[in-house]
LUMZATI-527937 format. One line per 10 residues: number of its first residue (from 1); for each residue y, x, z of C-alpha. Coordinates in nm, 4 decimals, padded with zeros to 6 digits, always signed. Each point is the difference from the previous one (the first is absolute). Layout:
<recs>
NUM) Y,X,Z  ...
</recs>
This chain:
<recs>
1) +00.9058,+01.4388,-00.8790  +00.0294,-00.2926,-00.1680  -00.0027,-00.3698,+00.2085  -00.0596,-00.2753,-00.0321  +00.2306,-00.3375,+00.1161  -00.0950,-00.3239,+00.1622  +00.0370,-00.2568,-00.3886  -00.1429,-00.2916,+00.1616  -00.1996,-00.1520,+00.2643  -00.2430,-00.2776,-00.0492
11) -00.0757,-00.1619,+00.3083  -00.2692,-00.1897,+00.0474  -00.0968,-00.2248,+00.2443  -00.2849,+00.1420,+00.2584  -00.2430,-00.2374,+00.2098  +00.3171,-00.1687,+00.2166  +00.1222,-00.3025,+00.0768  +00.3648,+00.1491,-00.0672  +00.2536,-00.1345,-00.2773  +00.0502,+00.3173,-00.0998
21) -00.1347,+00.3715,-00.1163  -00.0899,+00.1368,+00.3464  -00.0284,+00.3252,-00.1429  +00.2345,+00.2223,-00.2028  +00.0437,+00.3631,-00.0694  +00.3078,+00.2048,-00.0432  +00.1451,+00.3449,-00.0814  -00.3287,+00.0384,-00.2546  +00.0182,+00.3637,-00.0566  -00.3231,+00.1250,-00.2718
31) +00.0416,+00.3945,-00.0800  -00.0830,+00.1912,-00.2560  -00.3271,+00.1716,-00.0302  +00.0650,+00.3763,-00.0042  -00.0572,+00.1617,-00.2890  -00.3205,+00.0306,-00.1372  -00.1494,-00.1984,+00.2938  -00.0928,-00.3628,+00.0252  +00.0984,-00.1146,+00.3482  +00.2717,-00.1024,+00.1357
41) +00.1775,-00.2112,+00.3194  +00.1085,-00.3262,+00.0957  +00.2861,-00.0840,+00.2130  +00.1004,-00.3547,+00.1176  +00.1043,-00.1885,+00.2880  -00.2310,-00.3705,+00.0420  +00.1487,-00.3017,+00.1819  -00.2012,-00.2670,+00.1817  +00.2243,-00.3193,+00.0585  -00.2343,-00.2074,+00.0849
51) -00.1296,-00.0831,+00.3758  -00.3613,+00.1180,-00.0394  -00.1127,+00.4163,-00.1116  -00.0522,+00.0745,-00.3575  -00.2417,+00.2340,-00.0398  -00.0124,+00.2319,-00.2908  -00.4133,+00.1137,-00.1114  +00.1236,+00.1842,-00.3080  +00.2138,+00.0544,-00.2901  -00.0369,+00.0106,-00.3991
61) +00.2007,+00.1004,-00.2886  -00.1058,-00.0145,-00.3566  +00.1742,+00.3249,-00.0989  -00.2220,+00.1411,+00.2637  -00.3684,+00.1129,+00.0200  -00.0348,-00.0050,+00.3832  +00.2837,-00.1154,+00.2522  -00.0705,+00.0673,+00.3521  +00.2249,-00.0312,+00.3553  +00.0242,+00.3437,+00.1899
71) +00.1499,+00.1015,+00.2731  +00.1882,+00.2785,+00.1027  -00.0381,+00.1188,+00.3845  +00.0337,+00.3315,+00.2316  -00.2723,+00.1006,+00.1692  +00.0016,+00.3138,+00.2110  +00.3067,+00.1276,-00.2485  -00.2286,-00.0333,-00.3002  +00.1218,-00.2729,-00.2230  -00.3069,-00.2489,-00.1434
81) +00.0336,-00.2370,-00.2061  -00.2978,-00.3207,-00.0191  -00.1189,-00.2705,-00.1782  +00.1040,-00.3233,+00.2068  -00.2023,-00.3323,-00.0599  +00.2220,-00.2711,+00.0682  +00.3928,-00.0406,+00.0995  +00.0737,-00.2965,+00.2122  +00.3848,-00.0647,-00.0216  +00.0751,-00.1970,+00.3366
91) +00.1708,-00.3462,-00.0480  +00.3900,+00.0443,-00.0002  -00.0269,+00.3472,-00.0425  -00.0317,+00.3140,-00.3165  -00.2170,+00.3218,-00.0191  +00.1615,+00.2343,-00.1685  -00.2196,+00.2364,-00.2669  +00.1737,+00.3492,-00.0702  -00.0527,+00.3260,-00.0116  -00.1419,+00.2008,+00.3172
101) -00.1598,-00.3435,+00.0874  -00.1714,-00.2998,-00.1172  +00.0111,+00.0096,-00.4344  -00.1984,-00.0905,-00.2540  -00.1424,+00.3035,-00.2328  -00.0626,-00.1348,-00.3335  -00.2358,+00.2053,-00.2382  -00.0940,+00.0049,-00.2897  +00.2618,-00.0595,-00.1854  +00.1341,-00.2036,-00.3301
111) +00.1763,+00.2929,-00.2584  +00.2621,-00.3405,-00.0260  +00.1348,-00.0552,+00.3673  +00.3497,-00.1411,-00.1165  -00.1427,-00.3578,+00.1554  -00.2201,-00.0091,+00.2712  -00.1380,-00.2803,+00.1879  -00.1370,+00.0407,+00.3601  -00.2644,-00.3502,+00.1261  -00.0471,-00.0345,+00.3457
121) -00.2614,-00.1757,+00.1571  -00.1646,-00.1450,+00.2833  -00.3905,+00.0443,-00.0656  -00.0032,-00.1444,-00.3253  +00.3484,-00.2354,+00.0526  +00.2755,+00.1250,-00.2273  +00.3151,+00.0172,+00.2658  +00.2211,+00.1280,-00.1978  +00.1003,+00.1541,-00.3454  +00.2816,+00.2817,-00.0691
131) +00.1360,+00.1348,-00.3412  +00.1691,+00.2776,+00.0048  +00.1876,+00.2002,-00.2571  +00.0965,+00.3443,-00.1109  +00.4506,+00.0492,+00.0367
</recs>
């Protein structure tokens, strides 16, 4: 399965008095949909370098019809995946989106995924836009 890797991150300053962008992303991976499928997953690390919590309420991508934040948990020895309405990145800390934990479900993929953009929002405010390109 081919992966997409981080090409460039365009950081947009969130509501903060900090001089630099408080939210950054690293280790971005967007998987390719399996043959015949239109769904893939997104993994990355979000870092909050501000002094206040950063709340992510949604993620969008022009290359996918729908993007949801999900979390896989183990309940009574059964793995369950559920949508999560928001993610809070504590000040000076990070939240990891990884296999078996928090991750993005990217659905209704376009035919061309050679360049994918992920837009992170807090309510209606765009906090961060990340572009990834195929290896």
